C-alpha positions as CSV (number, residue, x, y, z in Angstrom):
1,X,2.0,-29.7,10.0
2,X,0.2,-28.9,13.2
3,X,2.1,-25.7,13.4
4,X,0.6,-24.6,10.1
5,X,-2.9,-25.3,11.4
6,X,-2.2,-23.2,14.4
7,X,-0.9,-20.4,12.2
8,X,-4.0,-20.6,10.1
9,X,-6.3,-20.4,13.2
10,X,-4.4,-17.4,14.6
11,X,-4.4,-15.7,11.2
12,X,-8.1,-16.2,10.7
13,X,-9.0,-14.9,14.1
14,X,-6.9,-11.8,13.6
15,X,-8.1,-11.3,10.0
16,X,-11.8,-11.4,11.1
17,X,-11.5,-9.2,14.2
18,X,-9.1,-6.6,12.7
19,X,-10.9,-6.5,9.3
20,X,-14.4,-6.3,10.7
21,X,-13.3,-3.6,13.2
22,X,-11.6,-1.5,10.6
23,X,-14.7,-1.8,8.3
24,X,-17.1,-0.9,11.1
25,X,-15.0,2.0,12.4
26,X,-14.5,3.3,8.9
27,X,-18.2,3.1,8.1
28,X,-19.0,5.0,11.3
29,X,-16.4,7.6,10.5
30,X,-18.1,8.1,7.2
31,X,-21.7,8.2,8.5
32,X,-20.9,9.6,12.0
33,X,-23.7,7.5,13.7
34,X,-22.1,6.1,16.9
35,X,-20.0,9.1,17.9
36,X,-18.7,12.4,16.7
37,X,-15.4,11.4,15.3
38,X,-14.2,14.9,14.9
39,X,-13.7,15.2,18.7
40,X,-10.8,12.7,18.3
41,X,-9.0,14.9,15.8
42,X,-6.1,16.9,17.3
43,X,-6.5,20.6,17.1
44,X,-2.9,20.7,15.7
45,X,-4.0,18.4,12.8
46,X,-7.4,20.1,12.3
47,X,-5.8,23.5,12.0
48,X,-3.5,22.3,9.2
49,X,-6.1,20.5,7.1
50,X,-6.9,21.8,3.6
51,X,-10.5,20.8,4.2
52,X,-13.1,20.6,6.9
53,X,-12.6,18.1,9.8
54,X,-15.8,16.5,8.7
55,X,-14.6,15.9,5.1
56,X,-11.2,14.7,6.5
57,X,-12.9,12.1,8.8
58,X,-15.0,10.8,5.8
59,X,-11.8,10.3,3.9
60,X,-10.3,8.5,6.9
61,X,-13.4,6.3,7.0
62,X,-13.1,5.3,3.4
63,X,-9.4,4.4,3.9
64,X,-10.3,2.4,7.0
65,X,-13.0,0.5,5.1
66,X,-10.6,-0.2,2.2
67,X,-7.9,-1.5,4.6
68,X,-10.5,-3.6,6.5
69,X,-11.7,-5.1,3.2
70,X,-8.2,-5.9,2.2
71,X,-7.7,-7.8,5.4
72,X,-11.0,-9.6,5.2
73,X,-10.3,-10.6,1.6
74,X,-7.1,-12.3,2.6
75,X,-4.5,-9.7,1.8
76,X,-3.3,-10.0,5.4
77,X,0.4,-9.1,4.8
78,X,0.2,-5.8,2.9
79,X,-3.1,-4.7,4.5
80,X,-1.9,-5.8,8.0
81,X,1.2,-3.6,7.7
82,X,-0.8,-0.7,6.4
83,X,-3.3,-1.1,9.2
84,X,-0.5,-1.2,11.7
85,X,1.0,2.0,10.4
86,X,-2.4,3.6,10.2
87,X,-3.3,2.8,13.8
88,X,0.1,4.1,15.0
89,X,-0.6,7.4,13.1
90,X,-4.0,7.6,14.7
91,X,-2.5,6.9,18.1
92,X,0.0,9.7,17.6
93,X,-2.9,12.1,16.9
94,X,-4.7,10.8,20.0
95,X,-1.7,11.3,22.2
96,X,-2.0,15.0,21.8
97,X,-5.3,15.0,23.5
98,X,-5.1,13.8,27.2
99,X,-8.8,13.0,27.3
100,X,-8.2,10.3,24.7
101,X,-5.2,8.5,26.1
102,X,-7.2,5.3,26.7
103,X,-8.2,5.2,23.0
104,X,-4.6,5.8,22.0
105,X,-3.5,2.8,24.2
106,X,-6.2,0.6,22.6
107,X,-5.1,1.7,19.1
108,X,-1.5,1.0,19.9
109,X,-2.5,-2.5,20.9
110,X,-4.5,-3.0,17.7
111,X,-1.5,-1.8,15.7
112,X,0.5,-4.6,17.3
113,X,-2.2,-7.0,16.5
114,X,-2.2,-5.9,12.8
115,X,1.6,-6.2,12.7
116,X,1.3,-9.7,14.2
117,X,-1.3,-10.6,11.5
118,X,1.1,-9.4,8.7
119,X,4.0,-11.3,10.2
120,X,1.9,-14.5,10.6
121,X,0.8,-14.1,7.0
122,X,4.5,-13.9,6.0
123,X,5.3,-17.0,8.0
124,X,2.3,-18.8,6.5
125,X,3.5,-17.9,3.0
126,X,7.1,-19.0,3.7
127,X,5.8,-22.4,5.1
128,X,3.7,-23.0,2.0
129,X,6.7,-22.2,-0.2
130,X,8.9,-24.6,1.7
131,X,6.2,-27.4,1.4
132,X,6.0,-26.6,-2.4
133,X,9.8,-26.9,-2.7
134,X,9.7,-30.3,-1.0
135,X,7.1,-31.5,-3.4
136,X,8.7,-30.1,-6.5
137,X,12.5,-30.0,-5.9
138,X,14.4,-27.3,-7.8
139,X,16.0,-28.6,-11.0
């Protein structure tokens, strides 16, 4: 049972940090207060957008806030996988701009953390199911 407690601690730590970070970054992408997020957008991507880069970054901000909220509300597994894929896509965009390779590396690390959160959530769910099956044996 100690392993389940450890899984819960790790899941909570990742849930809070990833969820809060996604919400904060998404809000800032929407309001553009801390930085000019458009500077992180690859010219290859910006040139293909059917809208202005500013409008695109606002949409990105809304999506990030939704994913962060999903993580914070306890939907660790689906939101964690979505967050991981999203961060890898952002990293791919950043890798096209040499001046942002440090941010790409950070986002790749965060993608791994989000994948780990989703995996831990799956392990936690499996462990809870096994305990339930021990309590109520299948007929």
